[in-house]
N, C-alpha and C positions, 0 to 999 in steps of 0.2 A: 887277852879276851876268852872268855868264856867260849866253849867247843869249836878254838882256832886251832891250824893246823901251821905247824912253819917247817918240819921233817917231814911229818906223815902224808900220803895221800890222802884223800875221802876214798870212803869206799862210794861206790855205783848209787846212783840216785832210783828216788824213786818210779819216773819215768821209764827210765832201762830196767828197773828190774819189771814193770808193767807189762814191754817189749818184747824180757825177756821170758815170760810166762805165757805169754802169747803166742810165741815167734811159729809153733810146729802146724797151728791150728784151723789155719787156714782160712782165717778171719783178715779184718784190714782195720789195722792200730793207726788211728790219726791223734800226731802229739801238736796242739796247738801251740805253736812257737813263733818267734824270727825265722826266716829261711835260713840254715848251713848249721842251726846247731841239730840238726839229729845225726850230723857227723862222727859227734861224741857217743851216739848209740853205736851207729854202723861200724865203727873203726876203734873200736876201746872196748864194748861192752859185750861183744859177741863175736861168740869165735864162730857159729855156723856159717855167717853170710858166705864161706868160703868155698863152701860144699851146695849152697842151696837157696833160695829165692825165700823173700816174705813182703808181703804189703804193707811195709810201715813209712808213712808218710808224713811227711809237716805241712802246715798247713799258707807259712810263707807268710806268717804274720808283719804288719808293718804298722810305724807308730799311728797315721792317720786314725786305722780301725781301730787300733787300740785303747784308741782316745774318746773316740764315739761313738765303742760299739758296734761299729757293722758285720753283727753276725751273719747278715744272708752270706755274703761270702761266702763265709764257712760252710753255711746247707751248704748254696749250691754247688763248693767243689765239690765236694763229700758225695752227695745226692749223682754227681756225673759221674765222680769215680767208679762209687757202689755200681750204678746201673751200669754201665763198660765190663766191670772186674769181675763181679758178682761174688763177693767174698758170700762165708756162711756166718758171719758176723759184722758188724763196725764194733768198734771201739775209739770211745774220743779219752786225751789223757789231759792234764790241765798242766798248765808249765807257769813259775814265778806272775808273767805279767798278765794275762786273760784271769790267775790267782788272786791278784791284786785289785784287778779291772770288778772280780763280783761276775765273770762271766757264770751264766745260768748253766750249767752241761746237762742236766735229766732235764732241762724243757729241751735244748738244740736234741739231745737224742728221741727225746719222743716226734719230734718235728723230722726228723731222717730216716726213723721206722717209719713212718707212717709212710713218706713220700716214695720209700725205696721197697716195701716187704722185707727189708731184712732185718735184723735184731740188729739192735742199733744201744747198747748199756755204757754208761762213765767210769770209767774208772778213775778212783780219788786219787791223785795225786797233785800236787805243785811245784818240784823239783827242788826242796826244802827239804825236805827226807830221805833216810837210804833206801835200797832195792827191798829189804824184806817187808815196809810198807806199800811198797807198789807191785812187785808179784801180788803180795799176798791179797791184797785185793781186788787184781787181775782174777788170779784163781777161785776166791768166793764167787767173783760173780758169774764167772759158767759153773760152779758149784748149785748156785741158786738157780740160774735160765736153763741150764742146757741138759742136768742130771735127767734122766727120766726115770719113774718108777718102776720097781725090778724086787723080783724075792732074791735073799741074798742068797747066795751057792758054800758049801760049807768049802772050810778050807780055799778063797777066792779072794786078794786083798788088793789094794788100790797102795799103789806106791806114792806120795804125796809131797812139793816140795822139792823138783827135780829141775834145776836149772842152770849149766853152765857158769852162771856166778859162783854156784857153793862147788857144781858138781862138771868142773870143766875137762875131764876127758871121757870118750867112750869106754873105758875100761874102768874107769870108777860108776856108768852109768850100769853097764854090761854085770860089773860085782854086784850091787843091790836086787837084779836079777836071779842071780845067782842064788843069791842068800834067801831068798824067797824061794826058792825051788827047792834049797836045800834045807829048808825048814817043812815043805810038805807042802806049799801053796802057789796056787797059779795063779799070776799075775793079771788081775780086769784091764788093768790101766798104770797107766805113767806120767803121774801130772808133772811137767808135762815135755820128757820127749821120746821120741820112739811111740810117742799114740799120738790119733787123730781125735777132731772131736768128738770122730761115734763111739771109738774106745771110751773117750770120757763119758759121754752118754749114757755107758753101760755101770759105773761106777759107783749104781745101787744095787748091784749083784753081789759085791764082795760084803762077806762077811766081818771082814776089819779092816779097817785102815790104816796104813803106816806112813806114820810123818817122820821123815827124815834131815827136813831144817825148820827152821822158824817159816818159812812163804809157805809152808802148804798146812797152815794149821788154821788158818780163818775157813778156808772150802771144807778139812775137816771137820768144824764143829759146825758148821754149813748142815753136811753128810750126818752129821751125829742130831742135827736138829731134825731137820725133815725124814730122816731113814732109819735112824734109832743106833747108826753106826760106830762103833766101840772105836777109840781109835788109838795106838803108840806108838810114844813119841821118844825115837831114837835113829842113833845109824850104824847101819854094824861092821864096828872094827874088832877086826882081833880078840880076844878071847870077848866082849863084851856080845859078838852075834851069841852066844848061848843063850847068852841072857835073855838076847830080846826076841829072841827065836819062842822060847817059854815062854815068853809077855803077850805073843802074840797068840796064842791057844790057850791062855786064860782069859786073854779081853774075850775071841770068841766065844770060850764059853761061857761066861761069867755076863759078861755084856758090859762089861766097865772099861771108861780110857786107863792108860798106864801112863807113867811118865819113868822109866827105868833110868834113861840116862842124865836122872836129877836125882832119882828114890837110893841108886844101886848103892852112890857113890858113899864114900866117908867125906868126913868132913874135913875138911883145910883151914884150921882156922886161923895160921899163922902166914897162909900166905909164903909161905917161901917156897911153893912150886906154884907156878900160874901156867894156863894154857889161855890163849888170847882166840878169841873169834865166832863165828857163829854160834849160836849158845846148843846146840842140837847136835852138831857135830864136836864141839868140841867140849860137851860134857860126856858124850858117849865114850872119845877115845883119853878122856878123863878116868871113865870107870875101868876103861880096859889098861889102861897104865897104872893103877891103884897097887896093883897088889908088886909089878918090880922098883915104880917111881915115888909112890905112896901119895897118899891123899894130894888132889890137884883140884887149885881155885879156877874157877872158870870168872873171866873179865870180858865180859860183853860191851865190844864198842857198840853194837847198833841197837835197834830200838824194839827190842823181844818184849814181850808177853812177861812181866815178873812172875807169874809161876814159872814159868823155861828153869829160874836159877834156883838154886839149893839158898841158905843163910847165909849162909858163906863164901858163895859168889857175891861178885861186883858188876855192876852197872856203869859203865867208866863213858861220857861221852865228851869225847876232846882230847887230843892231844894232852896238854897236861894232865885231868886224871888217868889218862890210862897209866902217862907212866907214876901217878903218883900212887897207882895201884901196883905196880911191879917195883917200888922202891924196896922192898925188903925181900925179893924174890933171891933163890940161888939155882932155881932152873924156869925156864923162860922158854913154851911150846908156843909158834908163833909162827906164822908170814915174815920172812926175813928182811922184810921190808921195817922190822920193827926194831930191828937191829939197837942203831943209832937212840933211841929210849931205856931199851934196857939196862941194868945196871950194871956196870963196870967185869963186876964180876960174875954176874951170873952166865951159866952156862945155858945156850941157845939150842932149842931141834924145830929144824927145820919143818913146819908145816906150811906150804903155800898155799894162799887164798885167793884166787882169781876177782873175787869181787874188791882184793884191795891192789893183789899189783898189779893185775891184765895180764894180759900178755907175761909182761917180766917171770911172770911167775911158773912160766913153762922150761926157765932158764934154771929155778930154783933147783938143787939136788933135793928130793924127799930123806926125813928118816927112816927108813926103812922100816921101821918100829910105827908108825905110826897110819901103815895102812889097814 
């Protein structure tokens, strides 16, 4: 079966990605799905529940309402909750059942916004895609609706595409801020850990945007379209951090966007060394390691934009496709969960990814050369 899994777990879904992107922004996220299905998000895909609360709700969709299309109950429940809790915004997320039945979420958002006076928008999800799609669409909605006009300031940037699904420890997030500081930049906002909706609203004041994961690309494009802000794609890792810092300065000077995580890498045509994961981080690690480990091929199991990958990289959807992409590798850099489908003779460097292995990623001993 195409795109099926028998050994590997699947990556975090699009609904969880949307919830993760919006978690700290003071809004109310409503997942239209049967009761109980939000436990996947609450217990498996979000580490911040241990420290703080967020307004994430499930509608408790029942079979009769799904078949007969009783949208009034959804509207009434959302309006009642919003008037009581007074969130900064209301985000509706789709799931497979209302997606199949054709629920018009954009129309429902207009009704809810009119009744409450609170901005309401639909995050395009359906439970059939991975977290990159959900988080990316959620960030894009914030960029489109909440970022105010402003004059850019020199040496100021936004860090875009930060969720626990890719950056699961506070140390990783702090490292992004430290990189910006060392490169001579002030962080206007971090999309979206450690920054409020008010912080994100000031994003037009940045002179350049740093896209550290593929979840931040859509929002960076929106800000590029609205304000002309250039963006640079890459994650600060090892020696690649110096290249990334130089790319930021060049983008700020010229106004042109740059993809150093893709463009500074040497071609890895034979696939003897592969790195599996989210393409921005994987490409950045490959760029950092190429001096010591040689050229590396990125194997992307996620729904990324084609331009994120070089010609020698591979988009591999499903376990069989990933296994085929790794077949000739003697070195694999990946989450430890990939070990059973790696070639027997291949050497595995462990690079944990929370969006794949969940809380078990914390038990994995990361190769120190990948930090």
